[in-house]
TORDRENTOR-286892 format. One record per residue: residue number from 1; residue in three letters; y, z, x of N, C-alpha, C, CB in turn. Coordinates in Angstrom, 2 decimals, padded with zeros to 5 digits. Glycine has a CB too. Example, Ala and Ser with C-alpha at 12.3 -4.5 7.8 and 13.67 -1.06 7.14 Angstrom:
2
     i    aa       n.y       n.z       n.x      ca.y      ca.z      ca.x       c.y       c.z       c.x      cb.y      cb.z      cb.x
     1   Ala   -005.69    007.80    013.19   -004.50    007.80    012.30   -003.30    007.80    013.20   -004.47    009.05    011.31
     2   Ser   -002.25    007.08    012.85   -001.06    007.14    013.67    000.03    007.87    012.90   -000.60    005.72    014.08
***
This chain:
154
     i    aa       n.y       n.z       n.x      ca.y      ca.z      ca.x       c.y       c.z       c.x      cb.y      cb.z      cb.x
     1   Met    013.30    003.02    006.89    011.98    002.49    007.20    011.11    003.61    007.77    012.08    001.32    008.20
     2   Ser    009.83    003.52    007.50    008.92    004.49    008.08    008.82    004.22    009.58    007.52    004.43    007.39
     3   Asp    008.34    005.22    010.30    008.25    005.07    011.76    006.84    004.73    012.20    008.71    006.35    012.45
     4   Val    006.15    003.90    011.42    004.80    003.48    011.76    004.87    002.55    012.97    004.10    002.78    010.54
     5   Pro    004.06    002.80    014.00    004.08    001.92    015.17    003.26    000.65    014.90    003.52    002.66    016.40
     6   Cys    003.81   -000.23    014.09    003.09   -001.43    013.65    002.74   -002.36    014.81    003.91   -002.19    012.63
     7   Ala    003.64   -002.49    015.78    003.42   -003.35    016.95    002.93   -004.75    016.56    002.41   -002.69    017.89
     8   Gly    003.56   -005.31    015.54    003.20   -006.66    015.13    002.07   -006.75    014.11    002.83   -007.44    016.31
     9   Cys    001.46   -005.64    013.76    000.38   -005.65    012.77    000.96   -005.97    011.39   -000.36   -004.27    012.75
    10   Thr    000.28   -006.84    010.64    000.71   -007.20    009.29   -000.43   -007.05    008.29    001.25   -008.63    009.27
    11   Ala   -001.40   -006.22    008.61   -002.58   -006.07    007.74   -002.20   -005.66    006.33   -003.54   -005.04    008.33
    12   Cys   -001.28   -004.70    006.19   -000.91   -004.26    004.84   -000.19   -005.37    004.08   -000.03   -002.99    004.90
    13   Cys    000.54   -006.23    004.79    001.26   -007.35    004.14    000.29   -008.40    003.62    002.23   -008.00    005.13
    14   Lys   -000.88   -008.46    004.20   -001.88   -009.44    003.79   -002.77   -008.91    002.68   -002.73   -009.86    004.97
    15   His   -002.88   -007.59    002.56   -003.92   -007.03    001.69   -003.44   -006.08    000.61   -004.89   -006.33    002.52
    16   Asp   -002.17   -006.09    000.29   -001.71   -005.16   -000.73   -000.80   -005.89   -001.71   -000.97   -003.96   -000.09
    17   Asp   -000.85   -005.44   -002.96    000.10   -005.92   -003.96    001.34   -005.03   -003.85   -000.50   -005.89   -005.41
    18   Val    002.49   -005.65   -003.72    003.74   -004.90   -003.62    004.46   -004.98   -004.95    004.64   -005.44   -002.46
    19   Phe    004.54   -003.84   -005.63    005.24   -003.75   -006.91    006.61   -003.13   -006.68    004.43   -002.93   -007.94
    20   Leu    007.59   -003.68   -007.37    008.94   -003.12   -007.29    009.00   -001.82   -008.09    009.98   -004.12   -007.82
    21   Arg    009.83   -000.92   -007.64    010.09    000.29   -008.40    011.01   -000.07   -009.56    010.71    001.42   -007.51
    22   Pro    011.03    000.75   -010.62    011.89    000.44   -011.77    013.37    000.30   -011.41    011.73    001.51   -012.81
    23   Asp    013.82    000.95   -010.34    015.23    000.87   -009.97    015.55   -000.33   -009.07    015.64    002.14   -009.28
    24   Glu    014.55   -001.16   -008.76    014.77   -002.36   -007.93    014.90   -003.59   -008.83    013.62   -002.55   -006.91
    25   Asn    015.78   -004.48   -008.47    016.08   -005.66   -009.30    015.12   -006.81   -008.98    017.54   -006.11   -009.08
    26   Pro    014.32   -007.24   -009.95    013.38   -008.34   -009.71    014.08   -009.66   -009.33    012.54   -008.57   -010.95
    27   Arg    015.35   -009.82   -009.70    016.07   -011.05   -009.34    016.36   -011.15   -007.85    017.38   -011.13   -010.12
    28   Asp    016.18   -010.05   -007.13    016.43   -010.04   -005.69    015.23   -010.56   -004.88    016.78   -008.63   -005.23
    29   Tyr    014.10   -010.81   -005.57    012.86   -011.19   -004.87    012.15   -012.29   -005.64    011.93   -009.96   -004.71
    30   Arg    011.20   -012.93   -004.97    010.28   -013.87   -005.65    009.13   -013.02   -006.21    009.74   -015.03   -004.66
    31   Val    009.13   -012.84   -007.51    008.18   -011.93   -008.15    007.45   -012.61   -009.30    008.89   -010.68   -008.66
    32   Glu    006.41   -011.94   -009.76    005.67   -012.36   -010.94    005.25   -011.11   -011.70    004.42   -013.23   -010.57
    33   Arg    005.04   -011.26   -012.99    004.59   -010.13   -013.80    003.11   -009.91   -013.54    004.86   -010.37   -015.33
    34   Ala    002.71   -008.64   -013.40    001.31   -008.30   -013.18    001.10   -006.85   -013.59    000.89   -008.53   -011.68
    35   Phe   -000.15   -006.49   -013.81   -000.47   -005.12   -014.18   -000.44   -004.24   -012.94   -001.86   -005.03   -014.88
    36   Asp    000.35   -003.18   -012.99    000.48   -002.22   -011.89   -000.45   -001.06   -012.18    001.96   -001.73   -011.73
    37   Ser   -001.59   -001.02   -011.51   -002.59    000.01   -011.79   -002.11    001.40   -011.36   -003.89   -000.32   -011.08
    38   Met   -001.15    001.48   -010.46   -000.62    002.78   -010.06    000.20    003.41   -011.18    000.25    002.63   -008.79
    39   Arg    000.91    002.57   -011.94    001.73    003.09   -013.03    001.04    002.95   -014.39    003.06    002.38   -013.05
    40   Gly    000.01    002.12   -014.44   -000.69    001.91   -015.70    000.07    001.05   -016.68   -000.99    003.22   -016.32
    41   Glu    000.90    000.12   -016.15    001.71   -000.73   -017.01    002.06   -002.01   -016.28    002.99    000.00   -017.48
    42   Met    002.62   -002.95   -017.00    003.06   -004.20   -016.38    004.27   -003.92   -015.49    003.41   -005.26   -017.46
    43   Gly    004.34   -004.68   -014.40    005.45   -004.50   -013.49    005.75   -005.81   -012.77    005.15   -003.39   -012.47
    44   Trp    006.71   -005.76   -011.85    007.08   -006.92   -011.06    006.44   -006.82   -009.70    008.62   -007.05   -010.94
    45   Arg    005.64   -007.81   -009.35    004.91   -007.85   -008.08    005.44   -008.99   -007.23    003.39   -008.01   -008.32
    46   Leu    005.62   -008.75   -005.92    006.00   -009.84   -005.04    004.92   -010.91   -005.10    006.21   -009.35   -003.58
    47   Gln    005.35   -012.16   -005.12    004.40   -013.26   -005.18    003.56   -013.31   -003.90    005.12   -014.59   -005.39
    48   His    002.38   -013.89   -004.03    001.49   -014.09   -002.90    001.55   -015.55   -002.48    000.03   -013.69   -003.25
    49   Lys    001.30   -015.79   -001.20    001.16   -017.17   -000.73   -000.18   -017.70   -001.24    001.24   -017.25    000.84
    50   Pro   -000.29   -019.00   -001.43   -001.57   -019.57   -001.83   -002.61   -019.34   -000.72   -001.43   -021.10   -002.13
    51   Pro   -003.89   -019.22   -001.08   -004.94   -019.01   -000.08   -004.92   -020.05    001.04   -006.29   -019.02   -000.75
    52   Arg   -004.59   -021.30    000.72   -004.57   -022.34    001.77   -003.48   -022.08    002.81   -004.36   -023.73    001.13
    53   Glu   -002.50   -021.22    002.45   -001.44   -020.84    003.40   -001.71   -019.46    003.99   -000.08   -020.85    002.71
    54   Gly   -002.90   -018.94    003.78   -003.27   -017.65    004.37   -003.14   -016.46    003.45   -002.44   -017.41    005.54
    55   Gly   -002.63   -016.68    002.23   -002.49   -015.57    001.29   -001.48   -014.56    001.79   -003.84   -014.89    001.05
    56   Gly   -001.53   -013.38    001.22   -000.61   -012.33    001.62    000.75   -012.46    000.97   -000.46   -012.32    003.11
    57   Cys    001.63   -011.60    001.36    002.98   -011.53    000.79    003.73   -012.83    001.04    003.76   -010.35    001.39
    58   Thr    004.46   -013.27    000.05    005.23   -014.49    000.16    006.29   -014.42    001.25    005.87   -014.81   -001.17
    59   Tyr    006.68   -013.21    001.63    007.71   -013.03    002.65    007.14   -012.81    004.05    008.59   -011.86    002.29
    60   Leu    005.84   -012.93    004.19    005.21   -012.75    005.50    005.28   -014.06    006.28    003.74   -012.28    005.35
    61   Gly    006.02   -014.03    007.38    006.16   -015.22    008.21    005.37   -015.04    009.50    007.64   -015.50    008.52
    62   Asp    005.46   -016.02    010.37    004.74   -015.97    011.64    005.16   -014.77    012.50    004.97   -017.25    012.42
    63   Gly    006.41   -014.36    012.39    006.90   -013.24    013.18    006.93   -011.92    012.43    008.28   -013.54    013.68
    64   Gly    006.29   -011.85    011.26    006.28   -010.63    010.46    007.08   -010.82    009.19    006.84   -009.46    011.27
    65   Cys    007.64   -009.73    008.69    008.39   -009.75    007.43    009.70   -010.50    007.60    008.65   -008.31    006.94
    66   Thr    009.94   -011.43    006.68    011.17   -012.23    006.76    012.31   -011.57    005.99    010.92   -013.63    006.22
    67   Ile    012.03   -010.47    005.27    013.08   -009.76    004.54    013.10   -008.28    004.94    012.89   -009.89    003.02
    68   His    012.75   -008.01    006.16    012.61   -006.63    006.64    013.82   -005.76    006.29    012.40   -006.62    008.14
    69   Asp    015.03   -006.30    006.43    016.25   -005.52    006.18    016.46   -005.21    004.70    017.46   -006.27    006.72
    70   Arg    015.84   -005.95    003.80    016.00   -005.70    002.36    014.66   -005.61    001.64    016.85   -006.81    001.73
    71   Ala    013.64   -005.23    002.36    012.30   -005.11    001.79    012.26   -004.07    000.67    011.28   -004.75    002.90
    72   Pro    011.35   -004.24   -000.29    011.21   -003.25   -001.36    010.88   -001.86   -000.80    010.12   -003.69   -002.34
    73   Ala    011.19   -000.83   -001.56    011.00    000.55   -001.12    009.57    000.83   -000.69    011.39    001.51   -002.23
    74   Val    008.59    000.30   -001.41    007.19    000.59   -001.07    006.86    000.07    000.34    006.23   -000.04   -002.11
    75   Cys    007.45   -001.03    000.72    007.22   -001.56    002.07    007.85   -000.65    003.12    007.79   -002.99    002.20
    76   Lys    009.01   -000.14    002.81    009.72    000.73    003.75    009.02    002.08    003.92    011.14    000.96    003.28
    77   Gln    008.34    002.53    002.87    007.73    003.85    002.89    006.25    003.85    003.24    007.92    004.50    001.57
    78   Phe    005.58    002.71    003.13    004.14    002.68    003.33    003.76    003.02    004.77    003.59    001.32    002.96
    79   Asp    002.78    003.88    004.90    002.27    004.27    006.22    000.74    004.20    006.16    002.76    005.74    006.62
    80   Cys    000.18    003.18    006.78   -001.28    002.99    006.73   -002.02    004.20    007.30   -001.67    001.73    007.51
    81   Arg   -001.39    004.93    008.20   -002.05    006.10    008.79   -002.28    007.18    007.75   -001.22    006.67    009.96
    82   Phe   -001.36    007.31    006.79   -001.52    008.29    005.73   -002.73    007.94    004.87   -000.25    008.38    004.87
    83   Val   -002.83    006.67    004.50   -003.98    006.21    003.69   -005.27    006.44    004.47   -003.83    004.70    003.32
    84   Phe   -005.27    006.10    005.76   -006.48    006.28    006.58   -006.87    007.75    006.64   -006.25    005.74    008.01
    85   Ala   -005.90    008.62    006.91   -006.19    010.06    007.01   -006.69    010.61    005.68   -004.94    010.83    007.46
    86   Met   -006.10    010.15    004.59   -006.53    010.59    003.27   -007.96    010.14    002.98   -005.58    010.06    002.19
    87   Leu   -008.26    008.88    003.33   -009.60    008.36    003.09   -010.64    009.07    003.95   -009.63    006.86    003.38
    88   Glu   -010.28    009.41    005.18   -011.22    010.08    006.07   -011.60    011.46    005.56   -010.64    010.19    007.46
    89   Glu   -010.76    012.05    004.71   -011.04    013.35    004.12   -012.10    013.25    003.01   -009.76    013.97    003.56
    90   Leu   -012.28    012.05    002.47   -013.23    011.85    001.38   -014.63    011.67    001.92   -012.83    010.63    000.52
    91   Pro   -015.64    012.10    001.18   -017.01    011.82    001.58   -017.24    010.30    001.60   -018.02    012.51    000.62
    92   Arg   -018.12    009.85    002.46   -018.37    008.42    002.64   -018.67    007.68    001.34   -019.52    008.21    003.60
    93   Pro   -019.47    008.24    000.42   -019.72    007.50   -000.84   -018.44    007.23   -001.62   -020.69    008.28   -001.72
    94   Met   -017.48    008.15   -001.56   -016.22    007.93   -002.27   -015.39    006.84   -001.58   -015.41    009.23   -002.36
    95   Arg   -015.39    006.83   -000.25   -014.67    005.78    000.49   -015.26    004.42    000.15   -014.73    006.03    002.02
    96   Arg   -016.58    004.35    000.11   -017.24    003.08   -000.21   -016.92    002.65   -001.64   -018.77    003.20   -000.02
    97   Arg   -016.84    003.63   -002.55   -016.52    003.33   -003.94   -015.11    002.74   -004.05   -016.64    004.61   -004.82
    98   Leu   -014.16    003.33   -003.33   -012.80    002.79   -003.33   -012.77    001.36   -002.82   -011.88    003.67   -002.48
    99   Thr   -013.46    001.10   -001.72   -013.50   -000.24   -001.15   -014.15   -001.19   -002.16   -014.27   -000.26    000.19
   100   His   -015.19   -000.74   -002.82   -015.87   -001.58   -003.82   -014.94   -001.87   -005.01   -017.16   -000.90   -004.31
   101   Leu   -014.26   -000.82   -005.50   -013.39   -000.98   -006.67   -012.20   -001.89   -006.38   -012.89    000.37   -007.13
   102   Tyr   -011.58   -001.70   -005.24   -010.36   -002.44   -004.93   -010.62   -003.68   -004.08   -009.39   -001.53   -004.21
   103   Gly   -011.77   -003.76   -003.45   -012.11   -004.92   -002.64   -011.83   -004.70   -001.17   -011.35   -006.12   -003.13
   104   Ser   -012.57   -005.40   -000.34   -012.43   -005.23    001.10   -011.12   -005.82    001.62   -013.61   -005.89    001.82
   105   Lys   -010.44   -006.59    000.80   -009.16   -007.17    001.20   -008.00   -006.41    000.57   -009.09   -008.65    000.82
   106   Ser   -008.18   -005.12    000.34   -007.12   -004.26   -000.18   -006.69   -003.30    000.92   -007.59   -003.49   -001.45
   107   Ile   -005.76   -002.42    000.60   -005.34   -001.43    001.61   -006.46   -000.45    001.91   -004.08   -000.67    001.14
   108   Tyr   -007.50   -000.44    001.08   -008.64    000.43    001.34   -009.74   -000.31    002.12   -009.21    000.96    000.02
   109   Gly   -009.47   -001.56    002.45   -010.45   -002.39    003.14   -010.50   -002.13    004.63   -010.15   -003.83    002.90
   110   His   -011.41   -002.80    005.27   -011.72   -002.55    006.69   -010.58   -002.92    007.63   -012.94   -003.32    007.08
   111   Glu   -009.89   -004.04    007.39   -008.83   -004.45    008.33   -007.68   -003.46    008.37   -008.31   -005.84    007.96
   112   Val   -007.23   -003.01    007.20   -006.12   -002.06    007.16   -006.56   -000.72    007.74   -005.61   -001.87    005.71
   113   Arg   -007.77   -000.28    007.41   -008.25    000.99    007.96   -008.39    000.92    009.47   -009.59    001.38    007.32
   114   Ala   -008.86   -000.20    010.00   -008.99   -000.35    011.45   -007.62   -000.34    012.12   -009.73   -001.66    011.80
   115   Ala   -006.65   -001.00    011.48   -005.28   -001.03    012.02   -004.69    000.38    012.04   -004.38   -001.97    011.19
   116   Ala   -004.92    001.13    010.97   -004.40    002.51    010.91   -005.07    003.40    011.94   -004.61    003.10    009.52
   117   Lys   -006.38    003.26    012.08   -007.12    004.10    013.03   -006.58    003.90    014.45   -008.63    003.78    012.98
   118   Ala   -006.20    002.68    014.78   -005.68    002.39    016.12   -004.30    003.01    016.35   -005.60    000.87    016.33
   119   Arg   -003.64    003.45    015.28   -002.29    003.99    015.39   -002.22    005.50    015.10   -001.37    003.26    014.44
   120   Met   -003.34    006.18    015.12   -003.38    007.59    014.73   -002.88    008.57    015.79   -004.79    007.95    014.37
   121   Asp   -002.73    008.12    017.03   -002.26    009.01    018.09   -000.92    009.66    017.71   -002.12    008.24    019.42
   122   Gly   -000.90    010.97    017.69    000.34    011.69    017.41    000.70    011.76    015.94    001.45    011.08    018.15
   123   Phe   -000.14    011.25    015.06    000.17    011.27    013.62   -000.06    012.66    013.07   -000.67    010.24    012.85
   124   Asp    000.91    013.20    012.36    000.83    014.53    011.76    000.68    014.37    010.25    002.09    015.39    012.10
   125   Phe   -000.57    014.49    009.76   -000.88    014.28    008.35   -000.10    015.23    007.46   -002.38    014.44    008.11
   126   Glu   -000.01    016.51    007.85    000.69    017.50    007.03    002.17    017.14    006.89    000.54    018.90    007.63
   127   Ala    002.80    016.78    008.00    004.21    016.40    007.96    004.42    015.13    007.14    004.75    016.20    009.38
   128   Ala    003.51    014.17    007.27    003.61    012.93    006.51    003.44    013.21    005.01    002.56    011.90    006.99
   129   Ser    002.54    014.11    004.68    002.32    014.48    003.27    003.58    015.12    002.69    001.13    015.46    003.14
   130   Ala    004.19    016.01    003.45    005.41    016.68    002.99    006.54    015.66    002.82    005.83    017.80    003.98
   131   Gln    006.67    014.75    003.76    007.72    013.73    003.68    007.49    012.82    002.48    007.77    012.91    004.97
   132   Met    006.24    012.43    002.25    005.94    011.56    001.12    006.24    012.27   -000.20    004.47    011.10    001.16
   133   Ala    005.87    013.54   -000.29    006.14    014.31   -001.51    007.64    014.39   -001.77    005.53    015.72   -001.41
   134   Glu    008.41    014.53   -000.69    009.86    014.60   -000.82    010.45    013.26   -001.26    010.50    015.05    000.50
   135   Glu    009.91    012.17   -000.74    010.43    010.84   -001.04    010.05    010.35   -002.43    009.95    009.86   -000.01
   136   Ile    008.80    010.58   -002.82    008.35    010.02   -004.10    008.15    011.05   -005.19    007.08    009.26   -003.90
   137   Gly    008.28    012.32   -004.86    008.14    013.36   -005.86    006.68    013.78   -006.04    008.71    012.90   -007.18
   138   Ala    006.49    014.69   -006.94    005.16    015.23   -007.19    004.28    014.19   -007.87    005.25    016.50   -008.05
   139   Val    003.00    014.30   -007.66    002.04    013.40   -008.30    001.87    013.82   -009.75    000.67    013.42   -007.55
   140   Asp    001.95    012.87   -010.64    001.77    013.12   -012.06    000.27    013.13   -012.36    002.51    012.04   -012.92
   141   Leu   -000.27    014.31   -012.61   -001.71    014.44   -012.83   -002.16    013.85   -014.16   -002.11    015.90   -012.76
   142   Asp   -001.20    013.52   -015.02   -001.54    012.90   -016.30   -001.32    011.38   -016.28   -000.71    013.53   -017.41
   143   Ser   -000.98    010.84   -015.12   -000.74    009.38   -015.04   -002.06    008.63   -015.20   -000.07    009.01   -013.70
   144   Pro   -001.98    007.36   -015.60   -003.20    006.55   -015.70   -003.97    006.48   -014.38   -002.85    005.13   -016.16
   145   Leu   -003.27    006.43   -013.25   -003.95    006.38   -011.96   -004.73    007.68   -011.71   -002.94    006.14   -010.83
   146   Ser   -004.12    008.82   -012.01   -004.81    010.09   -011.81   -006.07    010.17   -012.66   -003.87    011.26   -012.14
   147   His   -005.96    009.73   -013.91   -007.15    009.71   -014.79   -008.22    008.79   -014.24   -006.76    009.27   -016.21
   148   Phe   -007.78    007.61   -013.75   -008.72    006.63   -013.20   -009.45    007.22   -011.99   -007.98    005.35   -012.80
   149   Val   -008.70    007.84   -011.08   -009.31    008.42   -009.88   -010.30    009.51   -010.27   -008.22    008.99   -008.93
   150   Arg   -009.92    010.38   -011.18   -010.83    011.47   -011.58   -012.09    010.93   -012.24   -010.11    012.43   -012.52
   151   Ser   -011.97    009.89   -013.06   -013.15    009.42   -013.79   -014.00    008.42   -013.02   -012.71    008.80   -015.07
   152   Asn   -013.42    007.69   -012.07   -014.18    006.64   -011.38   -014.51    006.93   -009.93   -013.42    005.37   -011.45
   153   Ile   -013.78    007.82   -009.31   -013.97    008.03   -007.89   -014.46    009.44   -007.57   -012.68    007.76   -007.15
   154   Leu   -013.86    010.43   -008.20   -014.25    011.82   -007.90   -015.47    012.24   -008.67   -013.12    012.77   -008.19
***
């Protein structure tokens, strides 16, 4: 698990689509087929609660994640502070464009960014970048996401 000082915060659980990695078994989770814009293909996404139940991840309970010990890899590795630090490096028009493209209820939205900002004390962006590169490998500059970012955001 990442060492994010969540302190009960569940903003990312409410505002992000969690897709399983190809090496994770969809039968281990309540999932549905959906388009994974990060990979540019269909994938398995954790189901969402209905809006009348508050939306968010189907595994989000009153006390936080109900499958914390067996959560998908993306949940274990996600660090809102990294996203916040990365976004802060972008010019404001680009940050606004991301929020517009993905919506204010995404990980680029205001609630997740505010939660990350409150946890920035002692965060080392360079070390987090190196750790992320080690965990997930190099960024594929020819991926559909890279093309999308270059053509729509940069």
